[in-house]
C-alpha positions as CSV (number, residue, x, y, z in Angstrom):
1,X,-11.1,3.7,15.1
2,X,-9.2,3.4,11.9
3,X,-8.7,6.1,9.2
4,X,-9.1,5.2,5.5
5,X,-7.6,7.3,2.7
6,X,-10.1,6.7,-0.2
7,X,-7.9,7.1,-3.3
8,X,-9.5,7.3,-6.7
9,X,-7.4,5.8,-9.4
10,X,-5.4,8.1,-11.6
11,X,-6.6,9.4,-15.0
12,X,-7.4,6.5,-17.3
13,X,-7.5,6.1,-21.0
14,X,-11.3,5.9,-20.7
15,X,-11.4,9.3,-18.8
16,X,-9.7,10.9,-21.8
17,X,-11.9,9.3,-24.4
18,X,-15.2,10.1,-22.6
19,X,-16.2,6.5,-22.4
20,X,-17.9,4.9,-19.4
21,X,-15.4,2.2,-18.7
22,X,-17.2,0.4,-15.9
23,X,-15.7,-3.0,-15.4
24,X,-14.2,-3.3,-18.9
25,X,-10.9,-5.1,-19.0
26,X,-7.8,-3.5,-20.4
27,X,-8.5,0.0,-19.2
28,X,-5.3,1.4,-17.7
29,X,-3.8,4.7,-16.8
30,X,-2.8,7.2,-19.5
31,X,0.6,9.0,-19.3
32,X,-0.9,11.6,-17.0
33,X,-2.4,9.0,-14.8
34,X,0.9,7.2,-14.4
35,X,2.6,10.4,-13.5
36,X,-0.1,11.0,-10.8
37,X,0.5,7.5,-9.4
38,X,4.3,8.2,-9.2
39,X,3.7,11.5,-7.4
40,X,1.5,9.7,-4.9
41,X,4.6,8.1,-3.4
42,X,6.0,11.4,-2.3
43,X,2.6,12.7,-1.3
44,X,2.0,9.9,1.2
45,X,5.7,9.6,2.2
46,X,5.1,10.9,5.8
47,X,2.1,8.7,6.5
48,X,2.6,5.4,8.4
49,X,0.4,3.3,6.2
50,X,-0.7,0.0,7.7
51,X,-2.2,-1.5,4.6
52,X,-3.4,-0.9,1.1
53,X,-6.7,-2.3,-0.3
54,X,-7.7,-2.0,-3.9
55,X,-10.4,-2.6,-6.4
56,X,-9.5,-5.5,-8.7
57,X,-9.6,-3.4,-11.8
58,X,-6.4,-2.6,-13.7
59,X,-6.5,1.2,-13.4
60,X,-6.7,0.9,-9.6
61,X,-3.9,-1.7,-9.4
62,X,-1.7,0.5,-11.6
63,X,-2.4,3.5,-9.4
64,X,-1.1,1.8,-6.2
65,X,1.8,-0.1,-7.8
66,X,4.4,2.6,-7.3
67,X,3.3,3.1,-3.7
68,X,3.4,-0.6,-3.0
69,X,6.9,-0.9,-4.5
70,X,8.1,2.0,-2.4
71,X,6.7,0.7,0.9
72,X,7.3,-3.0,0.3
73,X,3.6,-3.7,0.8
74,X,1.2,-6.1,-0.9
75,X,-2.3,-4.9,-1.6
76,X,-5.4,-6.8,-0.5
77,X,-7.8,-7.0,-3.4
78,X,-11.4,-6.3,-2.4
79,X,-14.0,-7.1,-5.1
80,X,-16.7,-5.0,-3.4
81,X,-14.6,-1.9,-4.0
82,X,-14.9,-2.5,-7.8
83,X,-16.5,0.0,-10.1
84,X,-20.3,0.1,-10.6
85,X,-21.5,-2.6,-12.8
86,X,-23.0,-0.3,-15.5
87,X,-24.3,-3.3,-17.5
88,X,-25.4,-2.3,-21.0
89,X,-24.0,1.2,-20.5
90,X,-20.5,-0.1,-20.2
91,X,-18.2,1.1,-23.0
92,X,-20.6,3.7,-24.3
93,X,-19.8,7.4,-24.8
94,X,-21.0,9.7,-22.0
95,X,-22.3,12.1,-24.7
96,X,-24.7,9.4,-25.9
97,X,-25.7,8.2,-22.4
98,X,-26.7,11.8,-21.6
99,X,-29.6,11.4,-24.1
100,X,-31.0,8.4,-22.2
101,X,-34.0,8.8,-19.9
102,X,-32.1,7.0,-17.2
103,X,-29.5,9.7,-17.2
104,X,-31.9,12.1,-15.6
105,X,-32.7,9.6,-12.9
106,X,-28.9,9.0,-12.2
107,X,-28.5,12.8,-11.8
108,X,-31.6,13.7,-9.8
109,X,-32.7,10.5,-8.0
110,X,-29.7,8.1,-8.1
111,X,-31.1,5.9,-5.3
112,X,-33.7,4.7,-7.9
113,X,-31.2,4.2,-10.7
114,X,-30.6,0.6,-11.8
115,X,-28.4,0.2,-14.9
116,X,-29.9,-2.1,-17.6
117,X,-28.1,-5.5,-17.2
118,X,-26.1,-4.1,-14.3
119,X,-26.5,-3.1,-10.7
120,X,-28.3,-0.2,-8.9
121,X,-26.5,2.7,-7.3
122,X,-28.1,1.9,-4.0
123,X,-26.8,-1.7,-4.2
124,X,-23.4,-0.4,-5.0
125,X,-23.3,1.9,-2.0
126,X,-24.4,-0.9,0.3
127,X,-21.7,-3.3,-0.8
128,X,-19.0,-0.6,-0.9
129,X,-19.7,0.8,2.5
130,X,-19.9,-2.7,3.9
131,X,-16.5,-3.6,2.4
132,X,-14.8,-0.4,3.8
133,X,-16.1,-1.1,7.3
134,X,-15.2,-4.8,7.0
135,X,-11.6,-3.9,5.9
136,X,-11.4,-1.2,8.6
137,X,-12.3,-3.8,11.3
138,X,-9.8,-6.3,9.9
139,X,-7.0,-3.7,9.7
140,X,-7.9,-2.3,13.2
141,X,-7.7,-5.8,14.7
142,X,-4.3,-6.4,13.0
143,X,-2.6,-3.0,13.4
144,X,-4.5,-1.2,16.2
145,X,-7.3,1.3,16.3
146,X,-5.1,4.1,15.1
147,X,-4.3,2.4,11.8
148,X,-4.1,4.6,8.7
149,X,-4.7,2.7,5.4
150,X,-5.4,3.3,1.8
151,X,-8.4,2.0,-0.3
152,X,-8.1,2.6,-4.0
153,X,-11.4,2.6,-5.8
154,X,-13.6,4.5,-8.3
155,X,-15.4,7.8,-8.5
156,X,-19.0,6.8,-7.9
157,X,-17.9,4.3,-5.2
158,X,-16.0,6.9,-3.3
159,X,-18.7,9.5,-3.6
160,X,-21.2,7.0,-2.2
161,X,-18.9,6.1,0.7
162,X,-18.4,9.8,1.5
163,X,-22.2,10.5,1.3
164,X,-22.8,7.6,3.7
165,X,-20.2,9.0,6.2
166,X,-21.7,12.5,6.0
167,X,-25.2,11.1,6.7
168,X,-26.4,12.2,3.3
169,X,-29.1,10.4,1.4
170,X,-27.7,8.7,-1.8
171,X,-29.8,11.2,-3.8
172,X,-27.3,13.9,-2.7
173,X,-24.1,12.0,-3.7
174,X,-23.9,13.8,-7.1
175,X,-23.0,17.0,-5.1
176,X,-19.7,15.4,-4.1
177,X,-16.7,15.7,-6.5
178,X,-14.0,13.1,-6.6
179,X,-11.3,13.7,-9.2
180,X,-8.7,11.2,-10.5
181,X,-6.0,10.5,-8.0
182,X,-7.7,12.6,-5.3
183,X,-7.9,11.5,-1.7
184,X,-10.9,11.6,0.5
185,X,-10.4,10.6,4.2
186,X,-12.8,9.1,6.6
187,X,-12.1,8.2,10.3
188,X,-14.4,5.4,11.5
189,X,-15.1,5.4,15.3
190,X,-17.2,3.2,17.5
191,X,-20.1,5.7,17.3
192,X,-19.9,7.4,13.9
193,X,-17.6,8.2,11.0
194,X,-15.9,11.6,10.6
195,X,-15.1,13.0,7.1
196,X,-11.7,14.6,7.3
197,X,-10.9,15.4,3.6
198,X,-12.8,15.4,0.4
199,X,-11.3,15.5,-3.2
200,X,-7.9,16.6,-2.0
201,X,-5.6,16.6,-5.0
202,X,-2.4,18.2,-3.7
203,X,-2.6,19.5,-0.2
204,X,-0.2,18.7,2.7
205,X,-1.3,15.4,4.2
206,X,1.0,15.4,7.2
207,X,-1.9,16.3,9.5
208,X,-3.2,12.8,8.9
209,X,-0.4,11.2,10.9
210,X,-2.1,9.8,14.1
211,X,-1.3,11.8,17.2
212,X,0.2,10.0,20.2
213,X,-2.2,9.3,23.0
214,X,-0.4,11.8,25.2
215,X,-1.4,14.6,22.9
216,X,-5.1,13.8,22.7
217,X,-7.5,16.3,24.0
218,X,-9.2,15.5,27.2
219,X,-12.4,16.6,28.9
220,X,-14.7,16.4,25.9
221,X,-17.6,14.1,25.8
222,X,-16.6,13.2,22.3
223,X,-12.8,12.9,23.0
224,X,-12.8,9.2,22.5
225,X,-14.0,9.4,19.0
226,X,-13.3,13.0,17.9
227,X,-10.8,12.9,15.0
228,X,-9.7,16.5,15.7
229,X,-8.4,15.2,19.0
230,X,-7.5,11.6,18.7
231,X,-7.0,11.0,15.0
232,X,-6.1,12.7,11.7
233,X,-8.1,15.9,11.4
234,X,-8.7,19.0,9.3
235,X,-11.5,20.7,7.5
236,X,-13.1,19.5,4.3
237,X,-11.1,20.7,1.3
238,X,-12.7,23.2,-1.0
239,X,-13.9,21.6,-4.2
240,X,-14.9,23.0,-7.5
241,X,-18.5,22.3,-8.5
242,X,-18.9,20.9,-12.0
243,X,-21.6,22.2,-14.3
244,X,-23.1,18.8,-14.4
245,X,-22.4,15.8,-12.3
246,X,-21.8,12.6,-14.2
247,X,-21.6,8.9,-13.5
248,X,-18.1,7.7,-12.9
249,X,-17.0,10.9,-11.1
250,X,-15.2,13.7,-13.0
251,X,-12.8,12.7,-15.7
252,X,-9.8,14.9,-14.7
253,X,-9.6,16.2,-18.3
254,X,-9.6,20.0,-18.5
């Protein structure tokens, strides 16, 4: 079992401008996003991070840069954690996209949504979940099955991974909120994943420190893979529900 901290990148210039950045080049963090990335160093200071994996896009690499510098780590770039390929929607204003017929499909039946000239949300979920599990297996083999690691990615990608871990159909993933620079935590066990945190933007993360084997609970049929006993634990964080879910997660702009 390893535990992944799914970190959404900090607030970007595209978030502020209301543009669907997708895989556009040159989209970095704004001043607020850079401050979020700096604060992340202290927020994760108590956690024994074994590895950092990141999407190849600039805004994710800028988000983890302060953390890498503070820990003396190098990130593994995972292409399959990249943003959704929104195809012809890339670079367009969200206000304009809301008038498209496909927008209703994205909101109500996302498993059927395929972006013109891009990929489908179902395909995105499949490659993202496969990438997380692949990296979890690699990191577990290198650092042990209690390894705690960070994967920096994008709003829709993280929402899709959380939905998969919760056993939810992709059509329910718009009910999940993932704000800029929030963390969502999943423990992967031999039998099933456990969702430990969702959209945590400022809480105490010390409970994520893996417990020594001597402190594990015993006597439960699920003790071997129960994260409340053998791994980081805690309830789902309370999340505010937006008036309307959007592609790309929330913008982090009040």
